[in-house]
C-alpha atoms as a printed R data frame, in Angstrom:
    type eleno elety resid chain resno       x      y      z
1   ATOM     1    CA   MET     A     1   0.090  0.040 -0.013
2   ATOM     2    CA   ASN     A     2   1.462  3.304 -0.900
3   ATOM     3    CA   ARG     A     3   0.933  6.649  1.018
4   ATOM     4    CA   LEU     A     4  -1.768  8.043 -1.207
5   ATOM     5    CA   SER     A     5  -3.891  4.965 -0.911
6   ATOM     6    CA   PHE     A     6  -3.157  4.836  2.857
7   ATOM     7    CA   ASN     A     7  -4.515  8.422  3.226
8   ATOM     8    CA   ILE     A     8  -7.647  7.768  1.240
9   ATOM     9    CA   ALA     A     9  -8.315  4.486  3.139
10  ATOM    10    CA   LEU     A    10  -7.821  6.427  6.523
11  ATOM    11    CA   GLU     A    11  -9.950  9.205  5.548
12  ATOM    12    CA   ASN     A    12 -12.793  6.779  4.317
13  ATOM    13    CA   ARG     A    13 -12.641  4.813  7.574
14  ATOM    14    CA   LEU     A    14 -12.669  7.892  9.648
15  ATOM    15    CA   LYS     A    15 -16.029  9.308  8.235
16  ATOM    16    CA   ASP     A    16 -17.795  8.781 11.556
17  ATOM    17    CA   VAL     A    17 -15.550 10.834 13.754
18  ATOM    18    CA   TYR     A    18 -15.233 14.628 14.299
19  ATOM    19    CA   GLU     A    19 -13.643 16.500 11.367
20  ATOM    20    CA   GLU     A    20 -11.046 17.908 13.555
21  ATOM    21    CA   ASP     A    21  -9.913 14.569 15.060
22  ATOM    22    CA   LYS     A    22  -9.924 13.056 11.489
23  ATOM    23    CA   ARG     A    23  -7.721 15.978 10.202
24  ATOM    24    CA   ASP     A    24  -5.391 15.524 13.269
25  ATOM    25    CA   ALA     A    25  -4.860 11.828 12.693
26  ATOM    26    CA   ILE     A    26  -4.198 12.404  8.876
27  ATOM    27    CA   GLU     A    27  -1.769 15.180  9.669
28  ATOM    28    CA   TYR     A    28  -0.041 12.951 12.221
29  ATOM    29    CA   TYR     A    29   0.629 10.007  9.738
30  ATOM    30    CA   ASN     A    30   1.454 12.623  6.926
31  ATOM    31    CA   GLU     A    31   4.156 13.958  9.244
32  ATOM    32    CA   LEU     A    32   5.348 10.556 10.097
33  ATOM    33    CA   PHE     A    33   5.715  9.499  6.555
34  ATOM    34    CA   ASP     A    34   7.415 12.819  5.714
35  ATOM    35    CA   ASP     A    35   9.973 12.163  8.441
36  ATOM    36    CA   MET     A    36  10.508  8.825  6.865
37  ATOM    37    CA   GLY     A    37  11.062 10.654  3.397
38  ATOM    38    CA   LEU     A    38   8.172  8.731  1.731
39  ATOM    39    CA   GLY     A    39   6.463 10.312 -1.163
40  ATOM    40    CA   ASP     A    40   2.820  9.877 -2.294
41  ATOM    41    CA   ASN     A    41   3.569  6.788 -4.629
42  ATOM    42    CA   ASP     A    42   6.115  5.129 -2.144
43  ATOM    43    CA   GLU     A    43   5.244  2.022 -0.295
44  ATOM    44    CA   ILE     A    44   4.505  2.560  3.375
45  ATOM    45    CA   PRO     A    45   6.194  0.235  6.100
46  ATOM    46    CA   LEU     A    46   4.311 -3.000  6.939
47  ATOM    47    CA   GLU     A    47   3.411 -1.891 10.340
48  ATOM    48    CA   TYR     A    48   1.321  0.857  9.101
49  ATOM    49    CA   GLN     A    49  -0.598 -1.150  6.512
50  ATOM    50    CA   ASN     A    50  -3.301 -2.566  8.919
51  ATOM    51    CA   ILE     A    51  -5.654  0.263  8.491
52  ATOM    52    CA   ASP     A    52  -8.380 -1.503 10.558
53  ATOM    53    CA   LYS     A    53  -6.037 -1.650 13.620
54  ATOM    54    CA   ILE     A    54  -4.927  1.995 13.148
55  ATOM    55    CA   VAL     A    55  -8.539  3.190 12.855
56  ATOM    56    CA   LYS     A    56  -9.450  1.210 16.054
57  ATOM    57    CA   ASP     A    57  -6.399  2.781 17.700
58  ATOM    58    CA   ILE     A    58  -7.405  6.291 16.755
59  ATOM    59    CA   LYS     A    59 -11.063  5.910 17.788
60  ATOM    60    CA   ALA     A    60  -9.814  4.485 21.163
61  ATOM    61    CA   ASP     A    61  -7.522  7.490 21.625
62  ATOM    62    CA   MET     A    62 -10.332  9.791 20.673
63  ATOM    63    CA   LYS     A    63 -12.534  8.339 23.310
64  ATOM    64    CA   ILE     A    64  -9.835  8.650 25.948
65  ATOM    65    CA   ASN     A    65  -9.303 12.192 24.921
66  ATOM    66    CA   ARG     A    66 -13.058 12.969 25.226
67  ATOM    67    CA   VAL     A    67 -13.133 11.263 28.697
68  ATOM    68    CA   ILE     A    68 -10.126 13.322 29.752
69  ATOM    69    CA   GLU     A    69 -11.740 16.534 28.484
70  ATOM    70    CA   LYS     A    70 -15.079 15.746 30.182
71  ATOM    71    CA   SER     A    71 -13.290 15.019 33.561
72  ATOM    72    CA   LYS     A    72 -11.396 18.334 33.371
73  ATOM    73    CA   LYS     A    73 -14.619 20.175 32.685
74  ATOM    74    CA   ASP     A    74 -16.296 18.268 35.692
75  ATOM    75    CA   ASN     A    75 -13.382 19.005 37.922
76  ATOM    76    CA   ASN     A    76 -13.702 22.794 36.955
77  ATOM    77    CA   SER     A    77 -17.348 22.678 37.860
78  ATOM    78    CA   ILE     A    78 -16.589 20.980 41.061
79  ATOM    79    CA   TRP     A    79 -14.072 23.704 41.908
80  ATOM    80    CA   LYS     A    80 -16.516 26.415 40.884
81  ATOM    81    CA   ASN     A    81 -19.160 24.843 43.278
82  ATOM    82    CA   ILE     A    82 -16.719 24.688 46.032
83  ATOM    83    CA   LEU     A    83 -15.611 28.389 45.488
84  ATOM    84    CA   ILE     A    84 -19.377 29.387 45.437
85  ATOM    85    CA   ILE     A    85 -20.025 27.365 48.658
86  ATOM    86    CA   LEU     A    86 -16.910 29.166 50.331
87  ATOM    87    CA   GLY     A    87 -18.004 32.463 49.170
88  ATOM    88    CA   ALA     A    88 -21.444 32.063 50.424
89  ATOM    89    CA   ILE     A    89 -20.156 31.075 53.871
90  ATOM    90    CA   PHE     A    90 -17.761 34.107 53.960
91  ATOM    91    CA   ALA     A    91 -20.675 36.287 52.958
92  ATOM    92    CA   VAL     A    92 -22.745 34.961 55.653
93  ATOM    93    CA   MET     A    93 -19.976 35.406 58.228
94  ATOM    94    CA   PHE     A    94 -19.592 39.130 57.201
95  ATOM    95    CA   ALA     A    95 -23.192 39.868 56.716
96  ATOM    96    CA   ILE     A    96 -24.512 38.554 60.121
97  ATOM    97    CA   PRO     A    97 -22.596 41.045 62.191
98  ATOM    98    CA   VAL     A    98 -24.032 43.877 59.989
99  ATOM    99    CA   ALA     A    99 -27.424 42.469 59.489
100 ATOM   100    CA   ILE     A   100 -28.327 41.816 63.225
101 ATOM   101    CA   PRO     A   101 -27.923 45.387 64.275
102 ATOM   102    CA   LEU     A   102 -29.652 46.640 61.190
103 ATOM   103    CA   ILE     A   103 -32.602 44.256 61.813
104 ATOM   104    CA   PHE     A   104 -32.627 45.233 65.518
105 ATOM   105    CA   ALA     A   105 -32.834 48.949 64.634
106 ATOM   106    CA   PHE     A   106 -35.479 48.209 62.198
107 ATOM   107    CA   LEU     A   107 -37.688 46.424 64.578
108 ATOM   108    CA   ILE     A   108 -37.157 49.390 67.133
109 ATOM   109    CA   LEU     A   109 -38.174 51.746 64.481
110 ATOM   110    CA   VAL     A   110 -41.229 49.775 63.476
111 ATOM   111    CA   LEU     A   111 -42.260 49.758 67.119
112 ATOM   112    CA   VAL     A   112 -41.644 53.357 67.501
113 ATOM   113    CA   ILE     A   113 -43.652 54.244 64.296
114 ATOM   114    CA   ILE     A   114 -46.345 52.120 65.711
115 ATOM   115    CA   PHE     A   115 -46.415 53.396 69.275
116 ATOM   116    CA   ILE     A   116 -45.631 57.132 68.769
117 ATOM   117    CA   PRO     A   117 -48.956 57.835 66.932
118 ATOM   118    CA   ILE     A   118 -50.877 55.995 69.734
119 ATOM   119    CA   ILE     A   119 -49.039 58.052 72.509
120 ATOM   120    CA   ILE     A   120 -49.582 61.357 70.554
121 ATOM   121    CA   PHE     A   121 -53.371 60.459 70.134
122 ATOM   122    CA   LEU     A   122 -53.724 59.754 73.773
123 ATOM   123    CA   SER     A   123 -51.756 62.900 74.581
124 ATOM   124    CA   ILE     A   124 -54.184 64.922 72.410
125 ATOM   125    CA   ILE     A   125 -57.232 63.100 74.094
126 ATOM   126    CA   PHE     A   126 -56.019 63.861 77.516
127 ATOM   127    CA   SER     A   127 -55.175 67.486 76.646
128 ATOM   128    CA   ALA     A   128 -58.566 67.886 74.982
129 ATOM   129    CA   GLY     A   129 -60.223 66.442 78.117
130 ATOM   130    CA   VAL     A   130 -58.380 68.804 80.326
131 ATOM   131    CA   SER     A   131 -59.375 71.640 78.149
132 ATOM   132    CA   ILE     A   132 -62.975 70.617 77.955
133 ATOM   133    CA   PHE     A   133 -63.197 70.074 81.892
134 ATOM   134    CA   ALA     A   134 -61.452 73.486 82.253
135 ATOM   135    CA   ILE     A   135 -64.259 75.266 80.237
136 ATOM   136    CA   ILE     A   136 -67.078 73.229 81.961
137 ATOM   137    CA   ALA     A   137 -65.267 74.112 85.331
138 ATOM   138    CA   SER     A   138 -65.167 77.832 84.448
139 ATOM   139    CA   THR     A   139 -68.745 77.918 83.515
140 ATOM   140    CA   ILE     A   140 -70.069 76.048 86.407
141 ATOM   141    CA   ARG     A   141 -70.003 77.859 89.574
142 ATOM   142    CA   PHE     A   142 -67.629 76.355 91.964
143 ATOM   143    CA   SER     A   143 -70.458 75.998 94.472
144 ATOM   144    CA   VAL     A   144 -71.633 72.858 92.737
145 ATOM   145    CA   PHE     A   145 -68.716 70.479 92.223
146 ATOM   146    CA   PRO     A   146 -65.712 72.623 93.106
147 ATOM   147    CA   LEU     A   147 -63.289 70.147 94.445
148 ATOM   148    CA   GLY     A   148 -64.445 67.254 92.151
149 ATOM   149    CA   ILE     A   149 -64.031 69.306 88.868
150 ATOM   150    CA   LEU     A   150 -60.681 70.696 90.129
151 ATOM   151    CA   GLY     A   151 -59.441 67.200 90.918
152 ATOM   152    CA   LEU     A   152 -60.482 65.814 87.669
153 ATOM   153    CA   PHE     A   153 -58.686 68.689 86.046
154 ATOM   154    CA   PHE     A   154 -55.377 67.926 87.827
155 ATOM   155    CA   ILE     A   155 -55.904 64.201 87.008
156 ATOM   156    CA   LEU     A   156 -56.233 64.832 83.360
157 ATOM   157    CA   LEU     A   157 -53.399 67.281 83.440
158 ATOM   158    CA   GLY     A   158 -51.163 64.767 85.123
159 ATOM   159    CA   LEU     A   159 -52.082 62.150 82.650
160 ATOM   160    CA   SER     A   160 -51.209 64.511 79.805
161 ATOM   161    CA   ILE     A   161 -47.812 65.340 81.290
162 ATOM   162    CA   LEU     A   162 -47.055 61.610 81.925
163 ATOM   163    CA   THR     A   163 -48.064 60.704 78.336
164 ATOM   164    CA   PHE     A   164 -45.776 63.345 77.016
165 ATOM   165    CA   LYS     A   165 -42.959 62.151 79.282
166 ATOM   166    CA   PHE     A   166 -43.487 58.528 78.295
167 ATOM   167    CA   ALA     A   167 -43.386 59.622 74.589
168 ATOM   168    CA   LYS     A   168 -40.143 61.437 75.145
169 ATOM   169    CA   PHE     A   169 -38.663 58.418 77.161
170 ATOM   170    CA   ILE     A   170 -39.458 55.949 74.397
171 ATOM   171    CA   VAL     A   171 -37.745 58.203 71.756
172 ATOM   172    CA   ILE     A   172 -34.796 58.857 73.774
173 ATOM   173    CA   LYS     A   173 -34.324 55.152 74.739
174 ATOM   174    CA   THR     A   174 -34.743 54.132 71.070
175 ATOM   175    CA   LYS     A   175 -32.189 56.664 69.946
176 ATOM   176    CA   ASP     A   176 -29.801 55.412 72.682
177 ATOM   177    CA   ILE     A   177 -30.198 51.701 71.766
178 ATOM   178    CA   VAL     A   178 -29.697 52.399 67.947
179 ATOM   179    CA   VAL     A   179 -26.566 54.681 68.716
180 ATOM   180    CA   ARG     A   180 -25.101 52.048 70.893
181 ATOM   181    CA   LYS     A   181 -25.579 49.117 68.398
182 ATOM   182    CA   LEU     A   182 -24.041 51.357 65.631
183 ATOM   183    CA   ASP     A   183 -21.075 52.222 67.965
184 ATOM   184    CA   GLU     A   184 -20.579 48.366 68.638
185 ATOM   185    CA   ARG     A   185 -20.573 47.669 65.013
186 ATOM   186    CA   LYS     A   186 -18.096 50.540 64.304
187 ATOM   187    CA   TYR     A   187 -15.899 49.289 67.090
188 ATOM   188    CA   ARG     A   188 -16.024 45.665 65.801
189 ATOM   189    CA   ASN     A   189 -15.212 46.955 62.294
190 ATOM   190    CA   GLU     A   190 -12.203 48.912 63.477
191 ATOM   191    CA   ARG     A   191 -10.590 45.912 65.092
């Protein structure tokens, strides 16, 4: 079998493989024959005349190469998954110290937003009550219920003052807690 018929036979038998793999195999044998100094019409050595064995070896090598390439891709995806998991762990480790004070501050803010209107409403009601009873007390002669109306006036006035004090206390305590949590976070970040 000469070199030209070998190339034709090899190309025909490798029709069912990828074009790139077929081209690589043909180039390999052409380079091998060039190194031996063989021309197109020269006879090739006997060890290369068994085309069936050569095609079988080429296909086996291609399968091995595909398995190696696939395992490299699988290894890359395994490393990617490991890096994603490690990144998530580190993100959680750094996010928790920041998230907890923020969640705590948010909950306090929600409580303040809910309770402050209620406290202001109660303060307005008590103030209105004091005003109404003051007006009633001024119109009614002190001879009818002088001590009862005066006592009720002072009770409502005291409740109004206490309500305002309570609202002020809640706002100040909330501010102190939020400032303290932010200072703790700042101190931890500086270390």
